[in-house]
N, CA, C and O atoms as CSV, one atom per row, in Angstrom:
chain,resi,resn,atom,element,x,y,z
A,1,MET,N,N,10.623,-14.091,-11.152
A,1,MET,CA,C,9.626,-13.507,-12.027
A,1,MET,C,C,8.632,-14.399,-10.659
A,1,MET,O,O,8.853,-15.357,-9.918
A,2,LEU,N,N,7.597,-13.534,-10.856
A,2,LEU,CA,C,6.149,-13.321,-9.686
A,2,LEU,C,C,5.051,-14.143,-10.445
A,2,LEU,O,O,4.593,-14.083,-11.586
A,3,THR,N,N,4.867,-14.754,-9.600
A,3,THR,CA,C,4.024,-15.778,-9.815
A,3,THR,C,C,2.457,-15.547,-9.551
A,3,THR,O,O,2.109,-14.525,-8.961
A,4,ARG,N,N,1.604,-16.392,-9.940
A,4,ARG,CA,C,0.120,-16.141,-9.271
A,4,ARG,C,C,0.144,-16.176,-7.886
A,4,ARG,O,O,-0.260,-15.315,-7.104
A,5,ALA,N,N,0.772,-17.494,-7.600
A,5,ALA,CA,C,0.571,-18.309,-6.185
A,5,ALA,C,C,1.088,-17.074,-5.241
A,5,ALA,O,O,0.368,-16.598,-4.363
A,6,ASP,N,N,2.189,-16.685,-5.468
A,6,ASP,CA,C,3.261,-15.793,-5.059
A,6,ASP,C,C,2.064,-14.530,-4.491
A,6,ASP,O,O,1.962,-14.165,-3.320
A,7,VAL,N,N,1.295,-14.049,-5.576
A,7,VAL,CA,C,0.407,-12.476,-5.005
A,7,VAL,C,C,-0.852,-13.558,-4.364
A,7,VAL,O,O,-1.598,-13.104,-3.496
A,8,ALA,N,N,-0.987,-14.650,-4.728
A,8,ALA,CA,C,-2.189,-15.448,-3.304
A,8,ALA,C,C,-1.605,-15.000,-2.138
A,8,ALA,O,O,-1.901,-14.145,-1.304
A,9,LYS,N,N,-0.998,-15.529,-2.236
A,9,LYS,CA,C,0.362,-15.640,-0.674
A,9,LYS,C,C,0.296,-14.202,0.009
A,9,LYS,O,O,-0.089,-13.989,1.159
A,10,ILE,N,N,0.723,-13.298,-0.866
A,10,ILE,CA,C,0.656,-11.996,-0.788
A,10,ILE,C,C,-0.641,-11.665,0.143
A,10,ILE,O,O,-0.671,-11.308,1.321
A,11,ALA,N,N,-1.699,-11.902,-0.776
A,11,ALA,CA,C,-2.856,-11.215,-0.723
A,11,ALA,C,C,-3.444,-12.027,0.524
A,11,ALA,O,O,-4.277,-11.377,1.156
A,12,GLU,N,N,-3.258,-12.944,0.869
A,12,GLU,CA,C,-3.647,-14.162,2.576
A,12,GLU,C,C,-3.315,-13.289,3.601
A,12,GLU,O,O,-4.067,-12.956,4.517
A,13,LEU,N,N,-1.897,-12.839,3.386
A,13,LEU,CA,C,-1.036,-12.063,4.395
A,13,LEU,C,C,-1.883,-10.515,4.606
A,13,LEU,O,O,-2.017,-9.966,5.700
A,14,ALA,N,N,-2.327,-10.057,3.488
A,14,ALA,CA,C,-2.715,-8.884,3.663
A,14,ALA,C,C,-3.870,-8.812,4.103
A,14,ALA,O,O,-4.272,-7.717,4.496
A,15,ARG,N,N,-4.831,-10.113,4.166
A,15,ARG,CA,C,-6.243,-10.388,4.404
A,15,ARG,C,C,-7.039,-10.055,3.278
A,15,ARG,O,O,-8.257,-10.125,3.444
A,16,LEU,N,N,-6.471,-9.594,1.804
A,16,LEU,CA,C,-7.378,-9.456,1.001
A,16,LEU,C,C,-7.684,-10.824,0.398
A,16,LEU,O,O,-6.998,-11.839,0.278
A,17,ASP,N,N,-8.836,-10.544,0.085
A,17,ASP,CA,C,-9.975,-11.741,-0.906
A,17,ASP,C,C,-10.163,-11.655,-1.987
A,17,ASP,O,O,-11.335,-11.352,-2.212
A,18,LEU,N,N,-9.381,-11.812,-3.120
A,18,LEU,CA,C,-9.504,-11.589,-4.797
A,18,LEU,C,C,-9.251,-12.395,-5.684
A,18,LEU,O,O,-8.371,-13.235,-5.875
A,19,THR,N,N,-10.527,-11.883,-6.451
A,19,THR,CA,C,-11.020,-12.793,-7.438
A,19,THR,C,C,-9.859,-13.019,-8.716
A,19,THR,O,O,-9.059,-12.146,-9.052
A,20,ASP,N,N,-9.951,-14.292,-9.298
A,20,ASP,CA,C,-8.841,-14.805,-10.159
A,20,ASP,C,C,-8.428,-13.419,-10.999
A,20,ASP,O,O,-7.293,-12.979,-11.182
A,21,ASP,N,N,-9.669,-12.884,-11.441
A,21,ASP,CA,C,-9.245,-11.825,-12.299
A,21,ASP,C,C,-8.448,-10.627,-11.772
A,21,ASP,O,O,-7.663,-9.882,-12.358
A,22,GLU,N,N,-8.821,-10.648,-10.648
A,22,GLU,CA,C,-8.129,-9.064,-9.358
A,22,GLU,C,C,-6.765,-10.026,-9.531
A,22,GLU,O,O,-5.848,-9.396,-10.059
A,23,LEU,N,N,-6.424,-11.447,-9.194
A,23,LEU,CA,C,-5.021,-12.106,-9.056
A,23,LEU,C,C,-4.165,-12.115,-10.463
A,23,LEU,O,O,-2.935,-12.130,-10.417
A,24,ASP,N,N,-4.751,-12.107,-11.498
A,24,ASP,CA,C,-4.241,-11.788,-12.510
A,24,ASP,C,C,-3.307,-10.337,-13.452
A,24,ASP,O,O,-2.334,-10.064,-14.155
A,25,LEU,N,N,-4.481,-9.816,-12.793
A,25,LEU,CA,C,-4.359,-8.300,-12.836
A,25,LEU,C,C,-3.208,-8.268,-11.921
A,25,LEU,O,O,-2.232,-8.093,-12.651
A,26,PHE,N,N,-2.839,-8.343,-10.766
A,26,PHE,CA,C,-2.205,-8.189,-9.644
A,26,PHE,C,C,-0.670,-8.467,-10.003
A,26,PHE,O,O,0.356,-7.788,-10.030
A,27,THR,N,N,-1.088,-10.091,-10.325
A,27,THR,CA,C,0.194,-10.640,-10.946
A,27,THR,C,C,1.193,-9.489,-11.716
A,27,THR,O,O,2.360,-9.121,-11.588
A,28,ARG,N,N,-0.008,-9.131,-12.622
A,28,ARG,CA,C,0.915,-8.441,-14.106
A,28,ARG,C,C,1.646,-7.133,-13.667
A,28,ARG,O,O,2.829,-6.877,-13.891
A,29,GLN,N,N,0.637,-6.251,-12.922
A,29,GLN,CA,C,0.959,-5.135,-12.279
A,29,GLN,C,C,2.373,-5.183,-11.540
A,29,GLN,O,O,3.299,-4.386,-11.688
A,30,LEU,N,N,2.321,-6.346,-10.678
A,30,LEU,CA,C,3.128,-6.322,-9.410
A,30,LEU,C,C,4.660,-6.701,-10.482
A,30,LEU,O,O,5.640,-5.977,-10.657
A,31,GLY,N,N,4.425,-7.858,-10.960
A,31,GLY,CA,C,5.615,-8.106,-11.810
A,31,GLY,C,C,6.007,-6.996,-12.896
A,31,GLY,O,O,7.155,-6.922,-13.332
A,32,ASP,N,N,5.063,-6.210,-13.269
A,32,ASP,CA,C,6.036,-4.792,-13.837
A,32,ASP,C,C,6.917,-4.083,-13.673
A,32,ASP,O,O,7.872,-3.653,-14.319
A,33,ILE,N,N,6.159,-3.913,-11.913
A,33,ILE,CA,C,7.072,-3.210,-11.013
A,33,ILE,C,C,8.292,-3.423,-10.401
A,33,ILE,O,O,8.998,-2.595,-9.826
A,34,LEU,N,N,8.525,-4.894,-10.618
A,34,LEU,CA,C,9.765,-5.724,-10.450
A,34,LEU,C,C,10.501,-5.765,-11.260
A,34,LEU,O,O,11.694,-5.698,-10.963
A,35,VAL,N,N,10.047,-5.907,-12.783
A,35,VAL,CA,C,11.140,-5.283,-13.828
A,35,VAL,C,C,11.426,-3.942,-13.573
A,35,VAL,O,O,12.612,-3.675,-13.382
A,36,TYR,N,N,10.553,-2.976,-13.523
A,36,TYR,CA,C,10.937,-1.459,-13.459
A,36,TYR,C,C,12.059,-1.525,-12.443
A,36,TYR,O,O,13.171,-1.046,-12.663
A,37,VAL,N,N,11.843,-1.915,-11.729
A,37,VAL,CA,C,13.086,-1.924,-10.297
A,37,VAL,C,C,14.653,-2.341,-10.247
A,37,VAL,O,O,15.719,-2.035,-9.712
A,38,GLU,N,N,13.900,-3.508,-11.432
A,38,GLU,CA,C,15.536,-4.211,-11.446
A,38,GLU,C,C,16.295,-3.466,-12.874
A,38,GLU,O,O,17.408,-3.852,-13.231
A,39,GLN,N,N,15.345,-2.056,-13.836
A,39,GLN,CA,C,15.777,-1.841,-14.297
A,39,GLN,C,C,16.707,-0.885,-13.991
A,39,GLN,O,O,17.781,-0.661,-14.548
A,40,ILE,N,N,15.966,-0.095,-12.630
A,40,ILE,CA,C,16.780,0.772,-12.052
A,40,ILE,C,C,17.792,0.676,-11.204
A,40,ILE,O,O,18.473,1.682,-11.006
A,41,ARG,N,N,18.061,-0.403,-10.612
A,41,ARG,CA,C,19.212,-1.412,-10.013
A,41,ARG,C,C,20.407,-1.056,-11.265
A,41,ARG,O,O,21.575,-0.834,-10.945
A,42,THR,N,N,20.030,-1.039,-12.457
A,42,THR,CA,C,21.113,-1.206,-13.147
A,42,THR,C,C,21.836,0.145,-13.412
A,42,THR,O,O,22.985,0.172,-13.853
A,43,LEU,N,N,21.359,0.893,-13.223
A,43,LEU,CA,C,21.960,2.162,-13.328
A,43,LEU,C,C,23.331,2.666,-12.477
A,43,LEU,O,O,23.252,2.735,-11.250
A,44,ASP,N,N,24.239,2.918,-12.975
A,44,ASP,CA,C,25.504,3.222,-12.074
A,44,ASP,C,C,24.848,4.992,-11.289
A,44,ASP,O,O,24.450,6.066,-11.741
A,45,THR,N,N,25.019,4.527,-10.262
A,45,THR,CA,C,24.674,5.410,-9.430
A,45,THR,C,C,25.980,5.968,-8.019
A,45,THR,O,O,25.924,6.619,-6.975
A,46,SER,N,N,26.742,5.445,-8.587
A,46,SER,CA,C,28.436,5.778,-7.927
A,46,SER,C,C,28.439,7.184,-7.596
A,46,SER,O,O,28.173,7.489,-6.434
A,47,GLY,N,N,28.733,8.208,-8.553
A,47,GLY,CA,C,28.527,9.607,-8.332
A,47,GLY,C,C,27.507,10.066,-7.705
A,47,GLY,O,O,27.992,11.006,-7.076
A,48,VAL,N,N,26.425,10.023,-7.465
A,48,VAL,CA,C,25.308,10.084,-6.963
A,48,VAL,C,C,25.700,10.147,-5.466
A,48,VAL,O,O,26.386,9.255,-4.967
A,49,GLU,N,N,25.096,11.600,-4.494
A,49,GLU,CA,C,25.455,11.642,-3.480
A,49,GLU,C,C,23.866,11.465,-2.239
A,49,GLU,O,O,23.002,12.333,-2.360
A,50,PRO,N,N,23.698,10.608,-1.417
A,50,PRO,CA,C,22.490,10.287,-1.342
A,50,PRO,C,C,21.796,11.349,-0.213
A,50,PRO,O,O,22.421,11.799,0.747
A,51,THR,N,N,20.449,11.642,-0.504
A,51,THR,CA,C,20.341,12.654,0.088
A,51,THR,C,C,18.256,12.046,0.873
A,51,THR,O,O,17.529,11.057,0.786
A,52,ALA,N,N,18.217,13.205,1.432
A,52,ALA,CA,C,17.119,12.975,2.484
A,52,ALA,C,C,15.732,13.330,1.395
A,52,ALA,O,O,14.848,12.476,1.318
A,53,HIS,N,N,15.662,14.082,0.921
A,53,HIS,CA,C,14.921,14.769,0.200
A,53,HIS,C,C,15.167,15.107,-1.450
A,53,HIS,O,O,16.284,15.483,-1.806
A,54,VAL,N,N,14.150,14.966,-2.360
A,54,VAL,CA,C,14.418,15.351,-3.521
A,54,VAL,C,C,15.082,16.681,-3.952
A,54,VAL,O,O,15.942,16.949,-4.791
A,55,LEU,N,N,14.666,17.109,-3.438
A,55,LEU,CA,C,15.212,19.118,-3.524
A,55,LEU,C,C,16.851,19.264,-2.802
A,55,LEU,O,O,17.759,20.088,-2.912
A,56,ASN,N,N,16.656,18.008,-2.039
A,56,ASN,CA,C,18.374,18.152,-1.077
A,56,ASN,C,C,18.417,19.588,-0.230
A,56,ASN,O,O,19.366,20.283,0.131
A,57,LEU,N,N,17.125,19.714,-0.086
A,57,LEU,CA,C,17.083,21.580,0.987
A,57,LEU,C,C,16.178,21.033,2.253
A,57,LEU,O,O,15.308,20.164,2.187
A,58,PRO,N,N,16.577,21.719,3.355
A,58,PRO,CA,C,15.595,21.769,4.446
A,58,PRO,C,C,14.296,22.572,4.098
A,58,PRO,O,O,14.150,23.755,3.790
A,59,VAL,N,N,13.168,21.284,4.285
A,59,VAL,CA,C,12.218,22.325,4.111
A,59,VAL,C,C,11.102,22.486,5.395
A,59,VAL,O,O,9.878,22.616,5.423
A,60,GLU,N,N,12.156,22.408,6.436
A,60,GLU,CA,C,10.897,23.105,8.027
A,60,GLU,C,C,10.957,24.242,7.757
A,60,GLU,O,O,11.811,24.860,7.121
A,61,ARG,N,N,9.921,24.608,8.298
A,61,ARG,CA,C,10.035,26.364,8.698
A,61,ARG,C,C,9.557,26.289,10.007
A,61,ARG,O,O,9.268,25.254,10.607
A,62,PRO,N,N,9.477,27.598,10.483
A,62,PRO,CA,C,9.407,27.713,11.796
A,62,PRO,C,C,7.594,27.668,12.059
A,62,PRO,O,O,6.780,27.951,11.180
A,63,ASP,N,N,7.350,27.375,13.043
A,63,ASP,CA,C,6.185,27.308,13.410
A,63,ASP,C,C,5.546,28.952,13.470
A,63,ASP,O,O,6.252,29.811,13.997
A,64,ILE,N,N,4.289,29.301,12.948
A,64,ILE,CA,C,3.775,30.520,13.434
A,64,ILE,C,C,2.319,30.409,14.164
A,64,ILE,O,O,1.322,29.768,13.831
A,65,VAL,N,N,2.567,31.303,15.328
A,65,VAL,CA,C,0.871,31.243,15.947
A,65,VAL,C,C,-0.113,31.898,15.403
A,65,VAL,O,O,-0.442,32.971,15.909
A,66,ILE,N,N,-0.718,31.454,14.385
A,66,ILE,CA,C,-2.103,32.881,14.105
A,66,ILE,C,C,-3.407,32.870,14.213
A,66,ILE,O,O,-3.721,31.687,14.347
A,67,ALA,N,N,-4.166,33.409,14.226
A,67,ALA,CA,C,-5.681,32.774,15.035
A,67,ALA,C,C,-6.523,32.119,14.354
A,67,ALA,O,O,-6.886,32.736,13.353
A,68,SER,N,N,-6.879,31.342,14.459
A,68,SER,CA,C,-8.051,30.360,14.094
A,68,SER,C,C,-9.401,31.181,13.457
A,68,SER,O,O,-9.896,32.206,13.927
A,69,LEU,N,N,-9.839,30.453,12.283
A,69,LEU,CA,C,-11.480,30.954,11.614
A,69,LEU,C,C,-12.064,30.330,12.699
A,69,LEU,O,O,-11.925,29.173,13.097
A,70,PRO,N,N,-13.214,31.882,13.434
A,70,PRO,CA,C,-14.192,31.496,14.312
A,70,PRO,C,C,-15.501,30.426,13.961
A,70,PRO,O,O,-16.063,30.346,12.868
A,71,ARG,N,N,-15.791,29.711,15.072
A,71,ARG,CA,C,-16.307,28.649,14.561
A,71,ARG,C,C,-17.741,28.695,13.796
A,71,ARG,O,O,-18.226,27.717,13.227
A,72,ALA,N,N,-18.319,29.925,13.866
A,72,ALA,CA,C,-19.632,29.757,13.390
A,72,ALA,C,C,-18.786,30.438,11.947
A,72,ALA,O,O,-19.564,30.650,11.017
A,73,GLU,N,N,-17.939,30.643,11.784
A,73,GLU,CA,C,-17.861,31.189,10.257
A,73,GLU,C,C,-17.274,29.631,9.506
A,73,GLU,O,O,-17.260,29.439,8.291
A,74,ALA,N,N,-16.929,28.873,10.299
A,74,ALA,CA,C,-16.542,27.463,10.283
A,74,ALA,C,C,-17.356,26.875,9.655
A,74,ALA,O,O,-17.260,26.360,8.542
A,75,LEU,N,N,-18.356,26.940,10.481
A,75,LEU,CA,C,-19.605,26.158,10.129
A,75,LEU,C,C,-20.378,26.809,9.450
A,75,LEU,O,O,-21.482,26.278,9.339
A,76,ALA,N,N,-20.227,27.945,8.839
A,76,ALA,CA,C,-21.832,28.813,8.121
A,76,ALA,C,C,-21.442,28.234,6.636
A,76,ALA,O,O,-22.361,28.727,5.983
A,77,ASN,N,N,-20.688,27.529,5.744
A,77,ASN,CA,C,-21.053,26.902,4.516
A,77,ASN,C,C,-20.842,25.587,4.280
A,77,ASN,O,O,-20.594,25.045,3.203
A,78,ALA,N,N,-21.010,24.890,5.844
A,78,ALA,CA,C,-20.920,23.612,5.812
A,78,ALA,C,C,-22.194,22.784,5.621
A,78,ALA,O,O,-22.809,22.394,6.613
A,79,PRO,N,N,-22.498,22.579,4.722
A,79,PRO,CA,C,-23.738,21.528,4.599
A,79,PRO,C,C,-24.240,20.564,5.578
A,79,PRO,O,O,-23.453,19.624,5.687
A,80,ASP,N,N,-25.336,20.455,6.375
A,80,ASP,CA,C,-26.095,19.985,7.387
A,80,ASP,C,C,-25.169,20.202,8.451
A,80,ASP,O,O,-24.702,19.204,9.000
A,81,ALA,N,N,-24.799,21.423,8.864
A,81,ALA,CA,C,-24.164,21.653,10.505
A,81,ALA,C,C,-24.709,21.760,11.423
A,81,ALA,O,O,-25.899,22.069,11.346
A,82,ALA,N,N,-24.203,21.591,12.485
A,82,ALA,CA,C,-24.852,21.394,13.905
A,82,ALA,C,C,-24.100,22.752,14.509
A,82,ALA,O,O,-23.080,22.763,15.197
A,83,PRO,N,N,-24.797,23.768,14.113
A,83,PRO,CA,C,-23.655,25.013,14.975
A,83,PRO,C,C,-24.274,25.088,15.992
A,83,PRO,O,O,-23.497,25.724,16.704
A,84,GLU,N,N,-25.270,24.855,16.666
A,84,GLU,CA,C,-25.436,24.973,18.382
A,84,GLU,C,C,-24.659,23.926,19.174
A,84,GLU,O,O,-24.526,24.043,20.392
A,85,ALA,N,N,-24.006,22.631,18.307
A,85,ALA,CA,C,-23.098,22.194,19.296
A,85,ALA,C,C,-21.845,22.318,18.715
A,85,ALA,O,O,-20.991,21.545,19.150
A,86,GLY,N,N,-21.394,23.388,17.510
A,86,GLY,CA,C,-19.676,23.560,17.417
A,86,GLY,C,C,-19.475,21.902,16.346
A,86,GLY,O,O,-18.366,21.369,16.367
A,87,LEU,N,N,-20.557,21.286,15.544
A,87,LEU,CA,C,-19.701,20.391,14.668
A,87,LEU,C,C,-20.183,20.329,13.416
A,87,LEU,O,O,-21.229,20.849,13.028
A,88,PHE,N,N,-19.430,19.698,12.784
A,88,PHE,CA,C,-20.011,19.215,11.436
A,88,PHE,C,C,-20.735,18.285,11.303
A,88,PHE,O,O,-20.142,17.390,11.905
A,89,LYS,N,N,-21.929,17.748,10.789
A,89,LYS,CA,C,-22.336,16.784,10.506
A,89,LYS,C,C,-21.403,16.026,9.361
A,89,LYS,O,O,-20.599,16.663,8.679
A,90,VAL,N,N,-21.586,14.691,9.235
A,90,VAL,CA,C,-20.508,13.987,8.160
A,90,VAL,C,C,-21.588,12.101,8.359
A,90,VAL,O,O,-22.253,11.462,9.174
A,91,PRO,N,N,-21.066,12.044,6.978
A,91,PRO,CA,C,-22.034,10.593,6.953
A,91,PRO,C,C,-21.236,9.914,7.765
A,91,PRO,O,O,-20.161,10.355,8.171
A,92,ARG,N,N,-21.859,8.443,8.145
A,92,ARG,CA,C,-21.437,7.655,9.182
A,92,ARG,C,C,-20.358,6.499,8.242
A,92,ARG,O,O,-20.828,5.732,7.401
A,93,VAL,N,N,-19.154,6.554,8.516
A,93,VAL,CA,C,-18.439,5.558,8.024
A,93,VAL,C,C,-18.334,3.992,8.422
A,93,VAL,O,O,-18.096,3.225,7.489
A,94,ILE,N,N,-18.470,3.504,9.571
A,94,ILE,CA,C,-18.640,2.190,9.528
A,94,ILE,C,C,-20.270,1.907,10.238
A,94,ILE,O,O,-20.711,0.761,10.333
């Protein structure tokens, strides 16, 4: 059983500052996930072959070189583009 203290410790390790309400919410949600994982563990999978992909088919394809979109055309519909520099202007993230 996952406790509130466990979630607080996990949050501390992840450097997350959680409120009391968030601690309660995440304790319940993570607990529900662990209960579900335990339910899955009870399934008999002895006849199921391990797979690397859900379709069990290769998903690789050969690389095909094609012409890229011309820079002017790529910038044509961009809001607040800087075509003279050949750049898109985007909001500052930091």
